[in-house]
matplotlib code that plots the C-alpha trace (Angstrom):
import matplotlib.pyplot as plt

x = [18.1, 14.1, 13.2, 15.0, 12.3, 8.9, 5.8, 3.4, 0.5, -0.4, -2.5, -5.9, -7.7, -10.8, -11.6, -13.6, -10.0, -8.1, -5.2, -4.5, -1.2, -1.0, 1.4, 0.2, -1.2, -5.3, -6.3, -9.5, -10.2, -10.3, -6.6, -4.6, -0.8, 2.0, 5.6, 7.8, 11.4, 14.2, 15.2, 12.0, 13.8, 13.4, 12.7, 10.8, 8.4, 6.1, 5.5, 3.8, 0.5, 0.2, -0.6, -4.9, -6.3, -10.7, -13.6, -14.0, -9.8, -9.7, -6.3, -3.0, 0.2, 3.1, 6.3, 9.5, 11.8, 13.7, 13.7, 16.4, 16.6, 14.0, 13.9, 11.6, 10.2, 8.7, 8.0, 5.9, 4.3, 4.0, 2.2, -0.1, -1.1, -1.7, -4.2, -5.7, -5.9, -7.4, -10.2, -11.6, -10.8, -8.1, -5.0, -1.9, 0.7, 3.9, 6.3, 9.9, 11.0, 14.7, 17.6, 17.7, 13.9, 13.2, 15.6, 13.9, 10.1, 11.0, 13.3, 9.8, 7.0, 5.9, 6.6, 3.5, 1.8, 0.9, 0.7, 4.0, 2.1, 1.5, 5.0, 5.8, 9.3, 8.3, 5.3, 3.8, 3.5, 1.8, -0.6, -1.2, -1.7, -4.2, -5.5, -7.3, -7.7, -10.4, -12.0, -11.8]
y = [69.6, 69.0, 72.2, 74.6, 73.1, 74.8, 75.2, 78.7, 79.1, 82.8, 85.0, 85.7, 89.5, 90.4, 93.8, 94.8, 94.3, 97.1, 97.8, 95.8, 95.9, 97.0, 94.7, 91.8, 89.9, 88.9, 85.6, 83.6, 81.8, 78.6, 79.0, 78.0, 78.7, 78.1, 78.0, 75.4, 76.3, 73.9, 70.7, 67.6, 64.5, 61.9, 64.3, 67.0, 64.7, 66.0, 69.4, 68.2, 67.4, 70.8, 71.6, 72.5, 72.6, 74.3, 72.6, 75.6, 75.0, 74.5, 74.5, 74.2, 76.2, 74.7, 77.3, 74.4, 77.5, 76.8, 73.2, 72.5, 68.8, 66.1, 62.6, 59.6, 59.7, 63.2, 62.0, 59.7, 62.7, 64.2, 61.6, 61.1, 65.1, 64.6, 61.9, 63.5, 66.0, 63.9, 62.6, 66.1, 67.2, 69.6, 70.2, 70.2, 72.7, 72.9, 75.5, 76.8, 73.1, 72.6, 70.5, 67.4, 67.4, 67.4, 64.5, 62.5, 63.1, 62.4, 59.1, 58.0, 58.8, 61.5, 64.4, 61.7, 61.2, 65.2, 66.0, 67.4, 70.8, 71.4, 72.3, 75.5, 77.5, 80.5, 81.3, 83.5, 80.8, 78.3, 81.2, 81.8, 77.7, 77.7, 80.8, 77.8, 75.2, 77.4, 78.9, 74.8]
z = [-13.2, -13.3, -11.2, -14.6, -16.8, -16.5, -18.3, -18.4, -19.9, -21.6, -20.2, -21.9, -21.4, -22.9, -23.8, -20.4, -18.5, -17.0, -17.7, -20.8, -22.0, -25.8, -26.5, -25.7, -28.7, -28.7, -29.4, -30.2, -26.8, -29.2, -29.0, -26.0, -26.2, -23.2, -23.6, -22.4, -21.3, -20.3, -21.0, -21.3, -19.5, -17.4, -14.0, -15.6, -18.1, -15.6, -16.4, -19.7, -17.0, -16.4, -19.6, -19.0, -21.9, -21.5, -23.2, -25.9, -26.9, -30.6, -30.9, -28.5, -29.3, -28.0, -28.1, -27.7, -28.9, -24.7, -25.2, -25.9, -25.1, -25.2, -24.0, -24.8, -21.0, -22.1, -25.7, -24.2, -22.0, -25.5, -27.8, -23.8, -24.8, -28.3, -27.1, -24.8, -27.5, -29.7, -28.0, -27.3, -31.0, -30.4, -32.8, -31.2, -32.8, -32.4, -32.1, -33.2, -32.0, -31.9, -33.6, -30.8, -30.3, -33.7, -33.7, -31.4, -32.9, -36.2, -35.0, -32.5, -36.4, -33.3, -36.8, -38.5, -35.6, -35.1, -39.1, -40.7, -41.5, -37.3, -37.1, -37.8, -37.4, -35.6, -32.5, -35.4, -38.1, -35.4, -34.4, -37.8, -38.5, -35.3, -36.7, -39.7, -37.9, -35.4, -38.7, -40.9]

ax = plt.figure().add_subplot(projection="3d")
ax.plot(x, y, z, "-o")
ax.set_aspect("equal")
plt.show()
């Protein structure tokens, strides 16, 4: 089961990159987006450690539309990530958290830790929130 869980960062290109795919969304460099797919259980929680934030990152968006389940071990890994990000002045925004992971997060007080405003229903809303954060 753990090999089914993956974390993928979005591809970042600049205007000078040849063959820029026109359907790629252009984002400010301060916003990093990672998509997590698969269940986040004990054996797969280590994928969260694959999330890398650059020195210029101000906002990290975690797209979780493909995460059907979350356990306490993975939640602890997310808490650790939040602490690391906070220490670097980075805000985390969650996109499309499914029902079961959201219930685990609510029960553990994780939503209050991150801030309810940083949980968005779609990637578009999450990116809008990220833009607000970097333009504060």
